[in-house]
Jmol script that loads the backbone (N, CA, C; Angstrom):
load data "model"
ATOM      1  N   MET A   1      85.343 147.680  65.816  1.00  0.00           N
ATOM      2  CA  MET A   1      83.939 147.414  65.646  1.00  0.00           C
ATOM      3  C   MET A   1      83.244 148.713  65.275  1.00  0.00           C
ATOM      4  N   ALA A   2      82.379 148.631  64.302  1.00  0.00           N
ATOM      5  CA  ALA A   2      81.655 149.820  63.843  1.00  0.00           C
ATOM      6  C   ALA A   2      80.647 150.261  64.890  1.00  0.00           C
ATOM      7  N   LYS A   3      80.527 151.567  65.035  1.00  0.00           N
ATOM      8  CA  LYS A   3      79.567 152.123  65.981  1.00  0.00           C
ATOM      9  C   LYS A   3      78.372 152.646  65.206  1.00  0.00           C
ATOM     10  N   GLU A   4      77.228 152.523  65.828  1.00  0.00           N
ATOM     11  CA  GLU A   4      76.022 153.073  65.214  1.00  0.00           C
ATOM     12  C   GLU A   4      75.183 153.731  66.285  1.00  0.00           C
ATOM     13  N   LYS A   5      74.337 154.641  65.851  1.00  0.00           N
ATOM     14  CA  LYS A   5      73.475 155.361  66.787  1.00  0.00           C
ATOM     15  C   LYS A   5      72.385 154.448  67.304  1.00  0.00           C
ATOM     16  N   VAL A   6      72.110 154.579  68.617  1.00  0.00           N
ATOM     17  CA  VAL A   6      71.002 153.858  69.231  1.00  0.00           C
ATOM     18  C   VAL A   6      70.295 154.813  70.174  1.00  0.00           C
ATOM     19  N   THR A   7      69.078 154.484  70.489  1.00  0.00           N
ATOM     20  CA  THR A   7      68.319 155.280  71.441  1.00  0.00           C
ATOM     21  C   THR A   7      68.164 154.456  72.706  1.00  0.00           C
ATOM     22  N   ILE A   8      68.542 155.039  73.847  1.00  0.00           N
ATOM     23  CA  ILE A   8      68.411 154.346  75.120  1.00  0.00           C
ATOM     24  C   ILE A   8      67.772 155.294  76.129  1.00  0.00           C
ATOM     25  N   THR A   9      67.238 154.705  77.168  1.00  0.00           N
ATOM     26  CA  THR A   9      66.690 155.483  78.272  1.00  0.00           C
ATOM     27  C   THR A   9      67.591 155.245  79.466  1.00  0.00           C
ATOM     28  N   LEU A  10      68.040 156.322  80.088  1.00  0.00           N
ATOM     29  CA  LEU A  10      68.908 156.167  81.255  1.00  0.00           C
ATOM     30  C   LEU A  10      68.692 157.316  82.227  1.00  0.00           C
ATOM     31  N   ASP A  11      69.243 157.144  83.397  1.00  0.00           N
ATOM     32  CA  ASP A  11      69.165 158.170  84.439  1.00  0.00           C
ATOM     33  C   ASP A  11      70.252 159.202  84.132  1.00  0.00           C
ATOM     34  N   ARG A  12      69.846 160.399  83.721  1.00  0.00           N
ATOM     35  CA  ARG A  12      70.806 161.425  83.308  1.00  0.00           C
ATOM     36  C   ARG A  12      71.771 161.780  84.440  1.00  0.00           C
ATOM     37  N   ALA A  13      71.282 161.830  85.677  1.00  0.00           N
ATOM     38  CA  ALA A  13      72.148 162.175  86.810  1.00  0.00           C
ATOM     39  C   ALA A  13      73.242 161.119  86.986  1.00  0.00           C
ATOM     40  N   LYS A  14      72.873 159.841  86.839  1.00  0.00           N
ATOM     41  CA  LYS A  14      73.873 158.773  86.946  1.00  0.00           C
ATOM     42  C   LYS A  14      74.882 158.876  85.809  1.00  0.00           C
ATOM     43  N   ALA A  15      74.387 159.160  84.613  1.00  0.00           N
ATOM     44  CA  ALA A  15      75.278 159.276  83.465  1.00  0.00           C
ATOM     45  C   ALA A  15      76.268 160.421  83.656  1.00  0.00           C
ATOM     46  N   GLU A  16      75.787 161.549  84.145  1.00  0.00           N
ATOM     47  CA  GLU A  16      76.673 162.697  84.382  1.00  0.00           C
ATOM     48  C   GLU A  16      77.671 162.402  85.496  1.00  0.00           C
ATOM     49  N   ALA A  17      77.207 161.736  86.557  1.00  0.00           N
ATOM     50  CA  ALA A  17      78.113 161.372  87.654  1.00  0.00           C
ATOM     51  C   ALA A  17      79.196 160.423  87.141  1.00  0.00           C
ATOM     52  N   ALA A  18      78.813 159.448  86.341  1.00  0.00           N
ATOM     53  CA  ALA A  18      79.773 158.498  85.778  1.00  0.00           C
ATOM     54  C   ALA A  18      80.745 159.213  84.840  1.00  0.00           C
ATOM     55  N   ARG A  19      80.218 160.136  84.060  1.00  0.00           N
ATOM     56  CA  ARG A  19      81.068 160.900  83.138  1.00  0.00           C
ATOM     57  C   ARG A  19      82.151 161.658  83.903  1.00  0.00           C
ATOM     58  N   GLY A  20      81.736 162.260  85.024  1.00  0.00           N
ATOM     59  CA  GLY A  20      82.707 162.966  85.849  1.00  0.00           C
ATOM     60  C   GLY A  20      83.729 162.031  86.485  1.00  0.00           C
ATOM     61  N   LEU A  21      83.264 160.859  86.911  1.00  0.00           N
ATOM     62  CA  LEU A  21      84.177 159.905  87.566  1.00  0.00           C
ATOM     63  C   LEU A  21      85.245 159.374  86.627  1.00  0.00           C
ATOM     64  N   VAL A  22      84.863 159.075  85.401  1.00  0.00           N
ATOM     65  CA  VAL A  22      85.826 158.483  84.473  1.00  0.00           C
ATOM     66  C   VAL A  22      86.473 159.506  83.552  1.00  0.00           C
ATOM     67  N   GLY A  23      86.044 160.760  83.647  1.00  0.00           N
ATOM     68  CA  GLY A  23      86.633 161.804  82.820  1.00  0.00           C
ATOM     69  C   GLY A  23      86.283 161.665  81.350  1.00  0.00           C
ATOM     70  N   ALA A  24      85.104 161.124  81.082  1.00  0.00           N
ATOM     71  CA  ALA A  24      84.677 160.920  79.695  1.00  0.00           C
ATOM     72  C   ALA A  24      84.197 162.234  79.088  1.00  0.00           C
ATOM     73  N   ALA A  25      84.366 162.355  77.786  1.00  0.00           N
ATOM     74  CA  ALA A  25      83.961 163.564  77.081  1.00  0.00           C
ATOM     75  C   ALA A  25      82.471 163.568  76.773  1.00  0.00           C
ATOM     76  N   SER A  26      81.856 162.384  76.768  1.00  0.00           N
ATOM     77  CA  SER A  26      80.434 162.306  76.400  1.00  0.00           C
ATOM     78  C   SER A  26      79.768 161.144  77.112  1.00  0.00           C
ATOM     79  N   THR A  27      78.446 161.147  77.091  1.00  0.00           N
ATOM     80  CA  THR A  27      77.693 160.031  77.653  1.00  0.00           C
ATOM     81  C   THR A  27      77.960 158.769  76.848  1.00  0.00           C
ATOM     82  N   SER A  28      78.131 158.896  75.546  1.00  0.00           N
ATOM     83  CA  SER A  28      78.452 157.730  74.706  1.00  0.00           C
ATOM     84  C   SER A  28      79.757 157.079  75.163  1.00  0.00           C
ATOM     85  N   GLU A  29      80.738 157.905  75.485  1.00  0.00           N
ATOM     86  CA  GLU A  29      82.018 157.377  75.951  1.00  0.00           C
ATOM     87  C   GLU A  29      81.843 156.660  77.293  1.00  0.00           C
ATOM     88  N   VAL A  30      81.024 157.234  78.174  1.00  0.00           N
ATOM     89  CA  VAL A  30      80.741 156.592  79.469  1.00  0.00           C
ATOM     90  C   VAL A  30      80.145 155.210  79.237  1.00  0.00           C
ATOM     91  N   ILE A  31      79.177 155.128  78.329  1.00  0.00           N
ATOM     92  CA  ILE A  31      78.519 153.847  78.061  1.00  0.00           C
ATOM     93  C   ILE A  31      79.512 152.856  77.456  1.00  0.00           C
ATOM     94  N   ASP A  32      80.372 153.319  76.554  1.00  0.00           N
ATOM     95  CA  ASP A  32      81.404 152.445  75.986  1.00  0.00           C
ATOM     96  C   ASP A  32      82.314 151.902  77.089  1.00  0.00           C
ATOM     97  N   ILE A  33      82.752 152.780  77.986  1.00  0.00           N
ATOM     98  CA  ILE A  33      83.620 152.361  79.086  1.00  0.00           C
ATOM     99  C   ILE A  33      82.889 151.352  79.972  1.00  0.00           C
ATOM    100  N   ALA A  34      81.644 151.646  80.317  1.00  0.00           N
ATOM    101  CA  ALA A  34      80.872 150.757  81.181  1.00  0.00           C
ATOM    102  C   ALA A  34      80.665 149.392  80.535  1.00  0.00           C
ATOM    103  N   LEU A  35      80.333 149.390  79.250  1.00  0.00           N
ATOM    104  CA  LEU A  35      80.132 148.116  78.562  1.00  0.00           C
ATOM    105  C   LEU A  35      81.424 147.309  78.478  1.00  0.00           C
ATOM    106  N   GLU A  36      82.520 147.990  78.210  1.00  0.00           N
ATOM    107  CA  GLU A  36      83.817 147.301  78.140  1.00  0.00           C
ATOM    108  C   GLU A  36      84.155 146.663  79.493  1.00  0.00           C
ATOM    109  N   ARG A  37      83.942 147.405  80.571  1.00  0.00           N
ATOM    110  CA  ARG A  37      84.210 146.872  81.907  1.00  0.00           C
ATOM    111  C   ARG A  37      83.274 145.717  82.239  1.00  0.00           C
ATOM    112  N   LEU A  38      82.018 145.833  81.848  1.00  0.00           N
ATOM    113  CA  LEU A  38      81.066 144.746  82.067  1.00  0.00           C
ATOM    114  C   LEU A  38      81.504 143.495  81.310  1.00  0.00           C
ATOM    115  N   LEU A  39      81.892 143.662  80.053  1.00  0.00           N
ATOM    116  CA  LEU A  39      82.356 142.515  79.266  1.00  0.00           C
ATOM    117  C   LEU A  39      83.560 141.850  79.900  1.00  0.00           C
ATOM    118  N   ARG A  40      84.527 142.653  80.332  1.00  0.00           N
ATOM    119  CA  ARG A  40      85.718 142.091  80.989  1.00  0.00           C
ATOM    120  C   ARG A  40      85.341 141.319  82.239  1.00  0.00           C
ATOM    121  N   ALA A  41      84.520 141.941  83.078  1.00  0.00           N
ATOM    122  CA  ALA A  41      84.137 141.320  84.343  1.00  0.00           C
ATOM    123  C   ALA A  41      83.361 140.025  84.111  1.00  0.00           C
ATOM    124  N   GLU A  42      82.440 140.042  83.157  1.00  0.00           N
ATOM    125  CA  GLU A  42      81.641 138.838  82.889  1.00  0.00           C
ATOM    126  C   GLU A  42      82.490 137.727  82.287  1.00  0.00           C
ATOM    127  N   ARG A  43      83.414 138.085  81.409  1.00  0.00           N
ATOM    128  CA  ARG A  43      84.312 137.055  80.851  1.00  0.00           C
ATOM    129  C   ARG A  43      85.162 136.427  81.949  1.00  0.00           C
ATOM    130  N   LEU A  44      85.676 137.269  82.822  1.00  0.00           N
ATOM    131  CA  LEU A  44      86.475 136.754  83.928  1.00  0.00           C
ATOM    132  C   LEU A  44      85.630 135.889  84.855  1.00  0.00           C
ATOM    133  N   ARG A  45      84.401 136.352  85.161  1.00  0.00           N
ATOM    134  CA  ARG A  45      83.513 135.574  86.030  1.00  0.00           C
ATOM    135  C   ARG A  45      83.220 134.218  85.411  1.00  0.00           C
ATOM    136  N   ARG A  46      82.950 134.184  84.117  1.00  0.00           N
ATOM    137  CA  ARG A  46      82.673 132.920  83.438  1.00  0.00           C
ATOM    138  C   ARG A  46      83.892 132.017  83.419  1.00  0.00           C
ATOM    139  N   ASP A  47      85.073 132.594  83.227  1.00  0.00           N
ATOM    140  CA  ASP A  47      86.297 131.795  83.269  1.00  0.00           C
ATOM    141  C   ASP A  47      86.486 131.168  84.646  1.00  0.00           C
ATOM    142  N   VAL A  48      86.241 131.954  85.675  1.00  0.00           N
ATOM    143  CA  VAL A  48      86.384 131.436  87.040  1.00  0.00           C
ATOM    144  C   VAL A  48      85.359 130.334  87.294  1.00  0.00           C
ATOM    145  N   GLU A  49      84.115 130.543  86.849  1.00  0.00           N
ATOM    146  CA  GLU A  49      83.088 129.508  86.999  1.00  0.00           C
ATOM    147  C   GLU A  49      83.483 128.228  86.277  1.00  0.00           C
ATOM    148  N   ALA A  50      83.999 128.365  85.064  1.00  0.00           N
ATOM    149  CA  ALA A  50      84.420 127.187  84.295  1.00  0.00           C
ATOM    150  C   ALA A  50      85.557 126.463  85.008  1.00  0.00           C
ATOM    151  N   TYR A  51      86.476 127.223  85.542  1.00  0.00           N
ATOM    152  CA  TYR A  51      87.598 126.615  86.255  1.00  0.00           C
ATOM    153  C   TYR A  51      87.100 125.863  87.488  1.00  0.00           C
ATOM    154  N   ARG A  52      86.130 126.450  88.188  1.00  0.00           N
ATOM    155  CA  ARG A  52      85.597 125.788  89.379  1.00  0.00           C
ATOM    156  C   ARG A  52      84.837 124.520  89.011  1.00  0.00           C
ATOM    157  N   ARG A  53      84.157 124.517  87.871  1.00  0.00           N
ATOM    158  CA  ARG A  53      83.426 123.318  87.430  1.00  0.00           C
ATOM    159  C   ARG A  53      84.383 122.214  87.027  1.00  0.00           C
ATOM    160  N   PHE A  54      85.516 122.609  86.433  1.00  0.00           N
ATOM    161  CA  PHE A  54      86.496 121.643  85.953  1.00  0.00           C
ATOM    162  C   PHE A  54      87.873 121.991  86.518  1.00  0.00           C
ATOM    163  N   PRO A  55      88.083 121.733  87.812  1.00  0.00           N
ATOM    164  CA  PRO A  55      89.376 122.072  88.411  1.00  0.00           C
ATOM    165  C   PRO A  55      90.493 121.215  87.823  1.00  0.00           C
ATOM    166  N   GLN A  56      91.708 121.626  88.093  1.00  0.00           N
ATOM    167  CA  GLN A  56      92.862 120.892  87.587  1.00  0.00           C
ATOM    168  C   GLN A  56      92.854 119.464  88.116  1.00  0.00           C
ATOM    169  N   THR A  57      93.313 118.581  87.267  1.00  0.00           N
ATOM    170  CA  THR A  57      93.460 117.192  87.677  1.00  0.00           C
ATOM    171  C   THR A  57      94.774 117.050  88.442  1.00  0.00           C
ATOM    172  N   VAL A  58      94.965 115.899  89.052  1.00  0.00           N
ATOM    173  CA  VAL A  58      96.218 115.633  89.774  1.00  0.00           C
ATOM    174  C   VAL A  58      97.399 115.755  88.817  1.00  0.00           C
ATOM    175  N   GLY A  59      97.236 115.232  87.616  1.00  0.00           N
ATOM    176  CA  GLY A  59      98.309 115.308  86.618  1.00  0.00           C
ATOM    177  C   GLY A  59      98.631 116.731  86.215  1.00  0.00           C
ATOM    178  N   GLU A  60      97.598 117.546  86.007  1.00  0.00           N
ATOM    179  CA  GLU A  60      97.819 118.952  85.642  1.00  0.00           C
ATOM    180  C   GLU A  60      98.510 119.706  86.769  1.00  0.00           C
ATOM    181  N   ARG A  61      98.130 119.418  88.005  1.00  0.00           N
ATOM    182  CA  ARG A  61      98.804 120.070  89.146  1.00  0.00           C
ATOM    183  C   ARG A  61     100.259 119.642  89.222  1.00  0.00           C
ATOM    184  N   ALA A  62     100.542 118.390  88.938  1.00  0.00           N
ATOM    185  CA  ALA A  62     101.933 117.896  88.970  1.00  0.00           C
ATOM    186  C   ALA A  62     102.770 118.608  87.914  1.00  0.00           C
ATOM    187  N   VAL A  63     102.203 118.784  86.723  1.00  0.00           N
ATOM    188  CA  VAL A  63     102.922 119.499  85.658  1.00  0.00           C
ATOM    189  C   VAL A  63     103.170 120.943  86.078  1.00  0.00           C
ATOM    190  N   ALA A  64     102.163 121.582  86.665  1.00  0.00           N
ATOM    191  CA  ALA A  64     102.298 122.972  87.092  1.00  0.00           C
ATOM    192  C   ALA A  64     103.372 123.140  88.144  1.00  0.00           C
ATOM    193  N   GLU A  65     103.531 122.158  89.013  1.00  0.00           N
ATOM    194  CA  GLU A  65     104.558 122.244  90.056  1.00  0.00           C
ATOM    195  C   GLU A  65     105.961 122.255  89.471  1.00  0.00           C
ATOM    196  N   HIS A  66     106.125 121.685  88.277  1.00  0.00           N
ATOM    197  CA  HIS A  66     107.452 121.625  87.652  1.00  0.00           C
ATOM    198  C   HIS A  66     107.669 122.739  86.636  1.00  0.00           C
ATOM    199  N   ALA A  67     106.702 123.601  86.486  1.00  0.00           N
ATOM    200  CA  ALA A  67     106.821 124.708  85.535  1.00  0.00           C
ATOM    201  C   ALA A  67     107.858 125.713  86.036  1.00  0.00           C
ATOM    202  N   ALA A  68     108.445 126.412  85.105  1.00  0.00           N
ATOM    203  CA  ALA A  68     109.426 127.442  85.461  1.00  0.00           C
ATOM    204  C   ALA A  68     108.679 128.601  86.122  1.00  0.00           C
ATOM    205  N   SER A  69     108.904 128.790  87.394  1.00  0.00           N
ATOM    206  CA  SER A  69     108.198 129.853  88.110  1.00  0.00           C
ATOM    207  C   SER A  69     109.164 130.808  88.802  1.00  0.00           C
ATOM    208  N   ALA A  70     110.421 130.769  88.420  1.00  0.00           N
ATOM    209  CA  ALA A  70     111.417 131.619  89.074  1.00  0.00           C
ATOM    210  C   ALA A  70     111.047 133.097  88.969  1.00  0.00           C
ATOM    211  N   GLY A  71     110.482 133.511  87.847  1.00  0.00           N
ATOM    212  CA  GLY A  71     110.112 134.903  87.664  1.00  0.00           C
ATOM    213  C   GLY A  71     108.904 135.325  88.473  1.00  0.00           C
ATOM    214  N   LEU A  72     108.187 134.367  89.039  1.00  0.00           N
ATOM    215  CA  LEU A  72     106.991 134.686  89.796  1.00  0.00           C
ATOM    216  C   LEU A  72     107.258 134.897  91.278  1.00  0.00           C
ATOM    217  N   LYS A  73     108.406 134.445  91.739  1.00  0.00           N
ATOM    218  CA  LYS A  73     108.701 134.562  93.159  1.00  0.00           C
ATOM    219  C   LYS A  73     109.165 135.976  93.492  1.00  0.00           C
ATOM    220  N   HIS A  74     108.901 136.387  94.695  1.00  0.00           N
ATOM    221  CA  HIS A  74     109.379 137.685  95.157  1.00  0.00           C
ATOM    222  C   HIS A  74     109.766 137.553  96.617  1.00  0.00           C
ATOM    223  N   ASP A  75     110.557 138.473  97.070  1.00  0.00           N
ATOM    224  CA  ASP A  75     111.037 138.395  98.446  1.00  0.00           C
ATOM    225  C   ASP A  75     110.536 139.580  99.267  1.00  0.00           C
ATOM    226  N   VAL A  76     109.248 139.860  99.152  1.00  0.00           N
ATOM    227  CA  VAL A  76     108.663 140.963  99.900  1.00  0.00           C
ATOM    228  C   VAL A  76     108.533 140.562 101.364  1.00  0.00           C
ATOM    229  N   ASP A  77     109.046 141.393 102.216  1.00  0.00           N
ATOM    230  CA  ASP A  77     108.901 141.181 103.654  1.00  0.00           C
ATOM    231  C   ASP A  77     107.892 142.203 104.141  1.00  0.00           C
ATOM    232  N   TRP A  78     106.652 141.762 104.336  1.00  0.00           N
ATOM    233  CA  TRP A  78     105.585 142.679 104.705  1.00  0.00           C
ATOM    234  C   TRP A  78     105.788 143.282 106.083  1.00  0.00           C
ATOM    235  N   GLU A  79     106.673 142.724 106.857  1.00  0.00           N
ATOM    236  CA  GLU A  79     106.933 143.249 108.199  1.00  0.00           C
ATOM    237  C   GLU A  79     108.075 144.261 108.201  1.00  0.00           C
ATOM    238  N   ALA A  80     108.615 144.599 107.048  1.00  0.00           N
ATOM    239  CA  ALA A  80     109.744 145.527 106.982  1.00  0.00           C
ATOM    240  C   ALA A  80     109.415 146.717 106.084  1.00  0.00           C
ATOM    241  N   PRO A  81     108.450 147.562 106.478  1.00  0.00           N
ATOM    242  CA  PRO A  81     108.067 148.684 105.616  1.00  0.00           C
ATOM    243  C   PRO A  81     109.169 149.714 105.424  1.00  0.00           C
ATOM    244  N   ALA A  82     110.116 149.781 106.319  1.00  0.00           N
ATOM    245  CA  ALA A  82     111.197 150.755 106.172  1.00  0.00           C
ATOM    246  C   ALA A  82     112.008 150.481 104.908  1.00  0.00           C
ATOM    247  N   GLN A  83     112.033 149.228 104.474  1.00  0.00           N
ATOM    248  CA  GLN A  83     112.768 148.867 103.263  1.00  0.00           C
ATOM    249  C   GLN A  83     111.882 148.931 102.026  1.00  0.00           C
ATOM    250  N   SER A  84     110.625 149.220 102.208  1.00  0.00           N
ATOM    251  CA  SER A  84     109.666 149.271 101.111  1.00  0.00           C
ATOM    252  C   SER A  84     109.887 150.518 100.262  1.00  0.00           C
ATOM    253  N   VAL A  85     109.611 150.388  98.984  1.00  0.00           N
ATOM    254  CA  VAL A  85     109.730 151.531  98.086  1.00  0.00           C
ATOM    255  C   VAL A  85     108.698 152.597  98.446  1.00  0.00           C
ATOM    256  N   VAL A  86     107.488 152.169  98.767  1.00  0.00           N
ATOM    257  CA  VAL A  86     106.421 153.126  99.059  1.00  0.00           C
ATOM    258  C   VAL A  86     106.281 153.419 100.549  1.00  0.00           C
ATOM    259  N   LYS A  87     107.036 152.727 101.388  1.00  0.00           N
ATOM    260  CA  LYS A  87     107.056 152.963 102.841  1.00  0.00           C
ATOM    261  C   LYS A  87     105.691 152.758 103.505  1.00  0.00           C
ATOM    262  N   LEU A  88     104.917 151.794 103.004  1.00  0.00           N
ATOM    263  CA  LEU A  88     103.618 151.505 103.604  1.00  0.00           C
ATOM    264  C   LEU A  88     103.721 150.322 104.554  1.00  0.00           C
ATOM    265  N   LYS A  89     102.886 150.353 105.585  1.00  0.00           N
ATOM    266  CA  LYS A  89     102.778 149.229 106.502  1.00  0.00           C
ATOM    267  C   LYS A  89     101.444 148.548 106.243  1.00  0.00           C
ATOM    268  N   VAL A  90     101.329 147.298 106.665  1.00  0.00           N
ATOM    269  CA  VAL A  90     100.059 146.588 106.541  1.00  0.00           C
ATOM    270  C   VAL A  90      98.995 147.393 107.271  1.00  0.00           C
ATOM    271  N   GLY A  91      97.886 147.649 106.613  1.00  0.00           N
ATOM    272  CA  GLY A  91      96.794 148.411 107.203  1.00  0.00           C
ATOM    273  C   GLY A  91      96.831 149.895 106.910  1.00  0.00           C
ATOM    274  N   ASP A  92      97.940 150.399 106.344  1.00  0.00           N
ATOM    275  CA  ASP A  92      98.005 151.820 105.989  1.00  0.00           C
ATOM    276  C   ASP A  92      96.973 152.143 104.922  1.00  0.00           C
ATOM    277  N   GLN A  93      96.414 153.327 105.009  1.00  0.00           N
ATOM    278  CA  GLN A  93      95.451 153.776 104.012  1.00  0.00           C
ATOM    279  C   GLN A  93      96.216 154.292 102.799  1.00  0.00           C
ATOM    280  N   ILE A  94      95.734 153.930 101.633  1.00  0.00           N
ATOM    281  CA  ILE A  94      96.353 154.371 100.384  1.00  0.00           C
ATOM    282  C   ILE A  94      95.430 155.399  99.745  1.00  0.00           C
ATOM    283  N   ARG A  95      95.982 156.551  99.422  1.00  0.00           N
ATOM    284  CA  ARG A  95      95.181 157.596  98.789  1.00  0.00           C
ATOM    285  C   ARG A  95      95.626 157.731  97.332  1.00  0.00           C
ATOM    286  N   LEU A  96      94.646 157.708  96.439  1.00  0.00           N
ATOM    287  CA  LEU A  96      94.911 157.843  95.017  1.00  0.00           C
ATOM    288  C   LEU A  96      94.049 158.954  94.446  1.00  0.00           C
ATOM    289  N   THR A  97      94.606 159.655  93.490  1.00  0.00           N
ATOM    290  CA  THR A  97      93.777 160.606  92.758  1.00  0.00           C
ATOM    291  C   THR A  97      92.910 159.799  91.791  1.00  0.00           C
ATOM    292  N   GLU A  98      91.906 160.438  91.243  1.00  0.00           N
ATOM    293  CA  GLU A  98      91.027 159.772  90.279  1.00  0.00           C
ATOM    294  C   GLU A  98      91.827 159.285  89.072  1.00  0.00           C
ATOM    295  N   LYS A  99      92.756 160.114  88.607  1.00  0.00           N
ATOM    296  CA  LYS A  99      93.573 159.738  87.448  1.00  0.00           C
ATOM    297  C   LYS A  99      94.469 158.548  87.778  1.00  0.00           C
ATOM    298  N   ASP A 100      95.069 158.541  88.990  1.00  0.00           N
ATOM    299  CA  ASP A 100      95.899 157.411  89.398  1.00  0.00           C
ATOM    300  C   ASP A 100      95.075 156.128  89.450  1.00  0.00           C
ATOM    301  N   PHE A 101      93.860 156.239  90.009  1.00  0.00           N
ATOM    302  CA  PHE A 101      92.987 155.070  90.089  1.00  0.00           C
ATOM    303  C   PHE A 101      92.655 154.545  88.696  1.00  0.00           C
ATOM    304  N   GLU A 102      92.298 155.440  87.784  1.00  0.00           N
ATOM    305  CA  GLU A 102      91.961 155.024  86.426  1.00  0.00           C
ATOM    306  C   GLU A 102      93.159 154.345  85.760  1.00  0.00           C
ATOM    307  N   ARG A 103      94.347 154.920  85.939  1.00  0.00           N
ATOM    308  CA  ARG A 103      95.554 154.344  85.338  1.00  0.00           C
ATOM    309  C   ARG A 103      95.834 152.963  85.910  1.00  0.00           C
ATOM    310  N   LEU A 104      95.762 152.837  87.244  1.00  0.00           N
ATOM    311  CA  LEU A 104      96.035 151.556  87.886  1.00  0.00           C
ATOM    312  C   LEU A 104      94.970 150.517  87.553  1.00  0.00           C
ATOM    313  N   SER A 105      93.706 150.916  87.530  1.00  0.00           N
ATOM    314  CA  SER A 105      92.658 149.940  87.219  1.00  0.00           C
ATOM    315  C   SER A 105      92.762 149.491  85.763  1.00  0.00           C
ATOM    316  N   ALA A 106      93.090 150.403  84.869  1.00  0.00           N
ATOM    317  CA  ALA A 106      93.266 150.023  83.461  1.00  0.00           C
ATOM    318  C   ALA A 106      94.423 149.036  83.320  1.00  0.00           C
ATOM    319  N   ALA A 107      95.515 149.298  84.023  1.00  0.00           N
ATOM    320  CA  ALA A 107      96.662 148.382  83.978  1.00  0.00           C
ATOM    321  C   ALA A 107      96.298 147.029  84.585  1.00  0.00           C
ATOM    322  N   PHE A 108      95.529 147.055  85.668  1.00  0.00           N
ATOM    323  CA  PHE A 108      95.106 145.813  86.317  1.00  0.00           C
ATOM    324  C   PHE A 108      94.263 144.968  85.376  1.00  0.00           C
ATOM    325  N   PHE A 109      93.251 145.587  84.733  1.00  0.00           N
ATOM    326  CA  PHE A 109      92.402 144.834  83.820  1.00  0.00           C
ATOM    327  C   PHE A 109      93.179 144.364  82.598  1.00  0.00           C
ATOM    328  N   ALA A 110      94.101 145.173  82.112  1.00  0.00           N
ATOM    329  CA  ALA A 110      94.930 144.761  80.976  1.00  0.00           C
ATOM    330  C   ALA A 110      95.764 143.546  81.352  1.00  0.00           C
ATOM    331  N   ASP A 111      96.282 143.533  82.575  1.00  0.00           N
ATOM    332  CA  ASP A 111      97.064 142.399  83.059  1.00  0.00           C
ATOM    333  C   ASP A 111      96.192 141.146  83.157  1.00  0.00           C
ATOM    334  N   LEU A 112      94.976 141.302  83.670  1.00  0.00           N
ATOM    335  CA  LEU A 112      94.050 140.163  83.751  1.00  0.00           C
ATOM    336  C   LEU A 112      93.738 139.608  82.362  1.00  0.00           C
ATOM    337  N   GLU A 113      93.476 140.518  81.437  1.00  0.00           N
ATOM    338  CA  GLU A 113      93.172 140.070  80.075  1.00  0.00           C
ATOM    339  C   GLU A 113      94.363 139.341  79.461  1.00  0.00           C
ATOM    340  N   ARG A 114      95.563 139.879  79.670  1.00  0.00           N
ATOM    341  CA  ARG A 114      96.764 139.267  79.115  1.00  0.00           C
ATOM    342  C   ARG A 114      96.968 137.870  79.697  1.00  0.00           C
ATOM    343  N   LYS A 115      96.652 137.703  80.973  1.00  0.00           N
ATOM    344  CA  LYS A 115      96.882 136.415  81.631  1.00  0.00           C
ATOM    345  C   LYS A 115      95.758 135.411  81.407  1.00  0.00           C
ATOM    346  N   PHE A 116      94.520 135.881  81.284  1.00  0.00           N
ATOM    347  CA  PHE A 116      93.400 134.946  81.324  1.00  0.00           C
ATOM    348  C   PHE A 116      92.526 134.910  80.077  1.00  0.00           C
ATOM    349  N   LEU A 117      92.669 135.854  79.171  1.00  0.00           N
ATOM    350  CA  LEU A 117      91.792 135.827  77.981  1.00  0.00           C
ATOM    351  C   LEU A 117      92.559 135.432  76.748  1.00  0.00           C
TER     352      LEU A 117
END
end "model"
wireframe off; spacefill off
backbone 0.3
color backbone group
């Protein structure tokens, strides 16, 4: 999509804080990131609203029950953290760097888009 110059009024302190949080090179980049996230969130919210207005019928649920779901199952035992790759227990605090958070959130939203958009 082509970009063009626009004039906006914003809180400079918020823009700078956001720029620091997302590691953006410019305020324009911050706004692009914010708008992209807003679009994703609103599309997802609307999809969820539409689904709630028109839930699956009995027939659709029956078809879904027979779908191939072998790849979706997992055998995680939440009570056995010693066997866990990350060695976390339920309730453990997870610490992430800003870069790790950005990477994980980007992957999360990409996964949502791939599955639902």
